[in-house]
N, CA, C and O atoms as CSV, one atom per row, in Angstrom:
chain,resi,resn,atom,element,x,y,z
A,1,UNK,N,N,-50.937,177.685,26.126
A,1,UNK,CA,C,-51.411,178.632,25.441
A,1,UNK,C,C,-50.424,179.047,24.502
A,1,UNK,O,O,-49.283,179.244,24.922
A,2,UNK,N,N,-50.737,179.243,23.056
A,2,UNK,CA,C,-50.027,179.992,22.061
A,2,UNK,C,C,-49.387,181.085,22.172
A,2,UNK,O,O,-50.134,182.064,22.147
A,3,UNK,N,N,-48.098,181.359,22.307
A,3,UNK,CA,C,-47.826,182.690,22.579
A,3,UNK,C,C,-46.820,183.428,21.960
A,3,UNK,O,O,-46.376,184.562,22.142
A,4,UNK,N,N,-46.494,182.279,20.981
A,4,UNK,CA,C,-45.188,182.974,20.008
A,4,UNK,C,C,-45.470,184.102,19.355
A,4,UNK,O,O,-44.764,185.107,19.438
A,5,UNK,N,N,-46.786,183.997,18.484
A,5,UNK,CA,C,-46.964,185.356,17.573
A,5,UNK,C,C,-48.457,186.139,18.269
A,5,UNK,O,O,-49.224,186.889,17.664
A,6,UNK,N,N,-48.549,185.708,19.637
A,6,UNK,CA,C,-50.064,186.540,19.899
A,6,UNK,C,C,-50.103,187.795,19.905
A,6,UNK,O,O,-49.093,188.368,20.314
A,7,UNK,N,N,-50.982,188.413,19.570
A,7,UNK,CA,C,-51.025,189.912,19.423
A,7,UNK,C,C,-52.442,190.165,20.097
A,7,UNK,O,O,-53.096,189.186,20.459
A,8,UNK,N,N,-52.855,191.245,20.246
A,8,UNK,CA,C,-54.171,191.633,20.621
A,8,UNK,C,C,-55.194,191.282,20.084
A,8,UNK,O,O,-56.244,191.184,20.720
A,9,UNK,N,N,-55.083,190.973,18.566
A,9,UNK,CA,C,-56.425,190.646,17.684
A,9,UNK,C,C,-55.998,189.139,17.389
A,9,UNK,O,O,-56.379,188.637,16.332
A,10,UNK,N,N,-55.266,188.437,18.227
A,10,UNK,CA,C,-55.208,187.221,17.864
A,10,UNK,C,C,-56.902,186.684,18.406
A,10,UNK,O,O,-57.687,187.300,19.126
A,11,UNK,N,N,-57.065,185.339,17.758
A,11,UNK,CA,C,-58.221,184.717,18.096
A,11,UNK,C,C,-58.314,183.750,18.869
A,11,UNK,O,O,-57.724,182.797,18.361
A,12,UNK,N,N,-58.861,183.427,20.089
A,12,UNK,CA,C,-58.169,182.300,20.889
A,12,UNK,C,C,-59.800,181.737,21.176
A,12,UNK,O,O,-60.835,182.402,21.213
A,13,UNK,N,N,-59.596,180.243,21.361
A,13,UNK,CA,C,-60.420,179.311,21.412
A,13,UNK,C,C,-60.978,179.075,22.945
A,13,UNK,O,O,-60.341,179.480,23.917
A,14,UNK,N,N,-62.091,178.457,23.048
A,14,UNK,CA,C,-62.420,178.160,24.368
A,14,UNK,C,C,-61.672,177.302,25.317
A,14,UNK,O,O,-61.795,177.255,26.541
A,15,UNK,N,N,-60.995,176.730,24.659
A,15,UNK,CA,C,-59.811,175.903,25.498
A,15,UNK,C,C,-58.523,177.274,26.123
A,15,UNK,O,O,-58.069,177.455,27.253
A,16,UNK,N,N,-58.333,177.835,25.137
A,16,UNK,CA,C,-57.570,179.104,25.781
A,16,UNK,C,C,-58.274,179.676,26.875
A,16,UNK,O,O,-57.790,179.584,28.003
A,17,UNK,N,N,-59.248,180.197,26.702
A,17,UNK,CA,C,-60.158,181.243,27.380
A,17,UNK,C,C,-60.169,180.395,28.859
A,17,UNK,O,O,-59.764,181.002,29.851
A,18,UNK,N,N,-60.636,178.992,29.000
A,18,UNK,CA,C,-60.555,178.303,30.261
A,18,UNK,C,C,-59.572,178.275,30.889
A,18,UNK,O,O,-59.587,178.374,32.116
A,19,UNK,N,N,-58.289,178.106,30.057
A,19,UNK,CA,C,-56.978,178.007,30.845
A,19,UNK,C,C,-56.548,179.484,31.412
A,19,UNK,O,O,-55.816,179.684,32.381
A,20,UNK,N,N,-57.099,180.355,30.681
A,20,UNK,CA,C,-56.588,181.906,30.893
A,20,UNK,C,C,-57.113,182.526,32.200
A,20,UNK,O,O,-56.433,183.152,33.013
A,21,UNK,N,N,-58.438,182.255,32.277
A,21,UNK,CA,C,-59.258,182.405,33.293
A,21,UNK,C,C,-59.601,181.297,34.674
A,21,UNK,O,O,-60.201,181.406,35.743
A,22,UNK,N,N,-58.953,180.361,34.060
A,22,UNK,CA,C,-58.971,178.822,35.428
A,22,UNK,C,C,-60.576,178.860,35.811
A,22,UNK,O,O,-60.875,178.975,36.999
A,23,UNK,N,N,-61.525,178.771,34.891
A,23,UNK,CA,C,-62.916,178.402,34.948
A,23,UNK,C,C,-63.182,177.752,34.188
A,23,UNK,O,O,-62.386,177.532,33.275
A,24,UNK,N,N,-64.437,177.146,34.230
A,24,UNK,CA,C,-64.828,175.908,33.245
A,24,UNK,C,C,-65.589,176.639,32.062
A,24,UNK,O,O,-65.825,177.847,32.021
A,25,UNK,N,N,-65.979,175.563,30.974
A,25,UNK,CA,C,-66.210,176.136,30.042
A,25,UNK,C,C,-68.030,176.428,30.571
A,25,UNK,O,O,-68.446,177.580,30.447
A,26,UNK,N,N,-68.616,175.771,30.910
A,26,UNK,CA,C,-69.762,176.125,31.693
A,26,UNK,C,C,-70.065,177.718,31.945
A,26,UNK,O,O,-70.833,178.467,31.342
A,27,UNK,N,N,-69.129,177.985,33.129
A,27,UNK,CA,C,-69.204,179.323,33.770
A,27,UNK,C,C,-68.952,180.173,32.617
A,27,UNK,O,O,-69.735,181.105,32.439
A,28,UNK,N,N,-67.996,180.008,31.811
A,28,UNK,CA,C,-67.882,180.869,30.628
A,28,UNK,C,C,-68.992,181.219,29.806
A,28,UNK,O,O,-69.051,182.378,29.393
A,29,UNK,N,N,-69.776,180.497,29.538
A,29,UNK,CA,C,-71.127,180.336,28.592
A,29,UNK,C,C,-72.212,180.961,29.212
A,29,UNK,O,O,-73.047,181.662,28.641
A,30,UNK,N,N,-72.162,180.625,30.650
A,30,UNK,CA,C,-73.247,181.144,31.498
A,30,UNK,C,C,-72.872,182.839,31.476
A,30,UNK,O,O,-73.744,183.604,31.065
A,31,UNK,N,N,-71.798,183.284,31.847
A,31,UNK,CA,C,-71.244,184.343,31.817
A,31,UNK,C,C,-71.449,185.124,30.572
A,31,UNK,O,O,-71.650,186.333,30.691
A,32,UNK,N,N,-71.423,184.577,29.369
A,32,UNK,CA,C,-72.085,185.030,28.304
A,32,UNK,C,C,-73.408,185.445,28.094
A,32,UNK,O,O,-73.803,186.498,27.593
A,33,UNK,N,N,-74.133,184.371,28.592
A,33,UNK,CA,C,-75.841,184.500,28.623
A,33,UNK,C,C,-76.235,185.997,29.752
A,33,UNK,O,O,-77.030,186.898,29.485
A,34,UNK,N,N,-75.452,185.867,30.923
A,34,UNK,CA,C,-75.637,187.120,31.890
A,34,UNK,C,C,-74.934,188.256,31.489
A,34,UNK,O,O,-74.764,189.153,32.315
A,35,UNK,N,N,-74.394,188.391,30.089
A,35,UNK,CA,C,-73.919,189.512,29.751
A,35,UNK,C,C,-72.502,189.977,30.265
A,35,UNK,O,O,-71.900,190.984,29.890
A,36,UNK,N,N,-72.151,189.192,31.051
A,36,UNK,CA,C,-70.833,189.407,31.770
A,36,UNK,C,C,-69.582,188.905,30.997
A,36,UNK,O,O,-68.507,188.835,31.594
A,37,UNK,N,N,-69.651,188.667,30.106
A,37,UNK,CA,C,-68.214,187.995,29.398
A,37,UNK,C,C,-68.950,188.303,27.661
A,37,UNK,O,O,-70.075,188.041,27.234
A,38,UNK,N,N,-67.873,188.891,27.050
A,38,UNK,CA,C,-67.921,189.042,25.674
A,38,UNK,C,C,-68.614,187.917,24.765
A,38,UNK,O,O,-68.225,186.773,25.001
A,39,UNK,N,N,-69.636,188.077,23.703
A,39,UNK,CA,C,-70.022,186.865,22.988
A,39,UNK,C,C,-68.739,186.582,22.123
A,39,UNK,O,O,-67.907,187.476,21.969
A,40,UNK,N,N,-68.589,185.415,21.594
A,40,UNK,CA,C,-67.831,184.867,20.568
A,40,UNK,C,C,-68.149,185.224,19.485
A,40,UNK,O,O,-69.304,185.562,19.229
A,41,UNK,N,N,-66.946,185.225,18.401
A,41,UNK,CA,C,-67.188,185.457,17.164
A,41,UNK,C,C,-67.153,184.002,16.619
A,41,UNK,O,O,-66.248,183.252,16.984
A,42,UNK,N,N,-68.207,183.544,15.671
A,42,UNK,CA,C,-68.373,182.504,15.424
A,42,UNK,C,C,-67.777,182.291,13.964
A,42,UNK,O,O,-67.967,183.028,12.996
A,43,UNK,N,N,-67.054,181.186,14.007
A,43,UNK,CA,C,-66.090,180.747,12.817
A,43,UNK,C,C,-66.579,179.452,12.502
A,43,UNK,O,O,-66.132,178.502,13.145
A,44,UNK,N,N,-67.565,179.232,11.468
A,44,UNK,CA,C,-68.363,177.988,11.264
A,44,UNK,C,C,-68.945,177.534,12.522
A,44,UNK,O,O,-69.772,178.247,13.092
A,45,UNK,N,N,-68.549,176.295,13.055
A,45,UNK,CA,C,-69.366,175.710,14.109
A,45,UNK,C,C,-68.176,176.108,15.452
A,45,UNK,O,O,-68.301,175.605,16.569
A,46,UNK,N,N,-67.312,176.853,15.182
A,46,UNK,CA,C,-66.278,177.271,16.154
A,46,UNK,C,C,-66.469,178.699,16.544
A,46,UNK,O,O,-66.791,179.616,15.788
A,47,UNK,N,N,-66.158,178.785,18.203
A,47,UNK,CA,C,-66.300,179.949,19.043
A,47,UNK,C,C,-64.725,180.560,19.192
A,47,UNK,O,O,-63.744,179.895,19.524
A,48,UNK,N,N,-64.743,181.997,18.860
A,48,UNK,CA,C,-63.323,182.455,19.067
A,48,UNK,C,C,-63.604,184.076,19.827
A,48,UNK,O,O,-64.574,184.790,19.575
A,49,UNK,N,N,-62.844,184.300,20.487
A,49,UNK,CA,C,-62.470,185.560,21.299
A,49,UNK,C,C,-61.351,186.470,21.079
A,49,UNK,O,O,-60.261,185.915,21.219
A,50,UNK,N,N,-61.298,187.852,20.738
A,50,UNK,CA,C,-60.480,188.453,20.488
A,50,UNK,C,C,-59.583,188.449,21.803
A,50,UNK,O,O,-60.090,188.783,22.874
A,51,UNK,N,N,-58.264,188.073,21.717
A,51,UNK,CA,C,-57.283,187.861,22.826
A,51,UNK,C,C,-57.490,189.105,23.863
A,51,UNK,O,O,-57.471,188.993,25.088
A,52,UNK,N,N,-57.731,190.546,22.989
A,52,UNK,CA,C,-57.651,191.830,23.670
A,52,UNK,C,C,-59.061,191.577,24.601
A,52,UNK,O,O,-58.913,191.873,25.786
A,53,UNK,N,N,-60.154,191.164,24.288
A,53,UNK,CA,C,-61.198,191.102,24.916
A,53,UNK,C,C,-61.264,190.699,26.091
A,53,UNK,O,O,-61.805,191.262,27.043
A,54,UNK,N,N,-60.415,189.170,26.053
A,54,UNK,CA,C,-60.168,188.366,27.071
A,54,UNK,C,C,-59.481,188.725,28.322
A,54,UNK,O,O,-59.795,188.302,29.435
A,55,UNK,N,N,-58.337,189.690,28.007
A,55,UNK,CA,C,-57.404,190.451,28.865
A,55,UNK,C,C,-58.245,191.594,29.144
A,55,UNK,O,O,-57.842,192.150,30.166
A,56,UNK,N,N,-59.163,192.113,28.685
A,56,UNK,CA,C,-59.959,193.410,29.410
A,56,UNK,C,C,-60.806,192.671,30.543
A,56,UNK,O,O,-61.067,193.217,31.616
A,57,UNK,N,N,-61.201,191.414,30.216
A,57,UNK,CA,C,-62.174,191.149,31.248
A,57,UNK,C,C,-61.141,190.737,32.595
A,57,UNK,O,O,-61.603,190.968,33.712
A,58,UNK,N,N,-59.822,190.161,32.503
A,58,UNK,CA,C,-58.924,189.547,33.386
A,58,UNK,C,C,-58.595,191.495,34.077
A,58,UNK,O,O,-58.654,191.715,35.286
A,59,UNK,N,N,-58.315,192.506,33.172
A,59,UNK,CA,C,-58.193,193.426,33.834
A,59,UNK,C,C,-59.421,193.960,34.610
A,59,UNK,O,O,-59.145,194.234,35.778
A,60,UNK,N,N,-60.347,194.116,34.353
A,60,UNK,CA,C,-61.680,194.498,34.836
A,60,UNK,C,C,-61.900,193.514,36.225
A,60,UNK,O,O,-62.103,194.120,37.277
A,61,UNK,N,N,-61.871,192.273,36.254
A,61,UNK,CA,C,-61.580,191.669,37.221
A,61,UNK,C,C,-60.744,191.870,38.414
A,61,UNK,O,O,-61.129,191.651,39.563
A,62,UNK,N,N,-59.450,192.347,38.044
A,62,UNK,CA,C,-58.284,192.691,38.650
A,62,UNK,C,C,-58.785,193.790,39.405
A,62,UNK,O,O,-58.594,193.792,40.622
A,63,UNK,N,N,-59.476,194.845,38.787
A,63,UNK,CA,C,-59.663,196.190,39.357
A,63,UNK,C,C,-61.042,195.953,40.272
A,63,UNK,O,O,-61.259,196.783,41.154
A,64,UNK,N,N,-61.857,194.993,40.116
A,64,UNK,CA,C,-63.011,194.612,40.857
A,64,UNK,C,C,-62.669,194.096,42.344
A,64,UNK,O,O,-63.420,194.255,43.307
A,65,UNK,N,N,-61.721,193.609,42.371
A,65,UNK,CA,C,-61.402,192.942,43.706
A,65,UNK,C,C,-60.975,193.613,44.663
A,65,UNK,O,O,-60.427,194.702,44.493
A,66,UNK,N,N,-61.192,192.963,46.053
A,66,UNK,CA,C,-60.817,194.059,47.144
A,66,UNK,C,C,-59.861,194.307,47.713
A,66,UNK,O,O,-59.588,193.272,48.320
A,67,UNK,N,N,-59.020,195.149,47.963
A,67,UNK,CA,C,-57.989,195.407,48.483
A,67,UNK,C,C,-57.725,195.072,49.990
A,67,UNK,O,O,-58.352,195.325,51.019
A,68,UNK,N,N,-56.769,194.529,49.776
A,68,UNK,CA,C,-56.245,193.747,51.715
A,68,UNK,C,C,-55.696,195.067,52.171
A,68,UNK,O,O,-55.228,195.183,53.303
């Protein structure tokens, strides 16, 4: 992931989302259909997400996990 100039409003592609979440493209798009993941912004034929939205999903998942 390119992080040198990443800010919360940086747009990231599906390959970065896959890397950040350690999930497959198919599971991410399935979560979009199930409204469990934000819809992408469409730039031409490309899908992009705000980095802040992806980070919010990670934070939500961290809060939802059971404590040991």
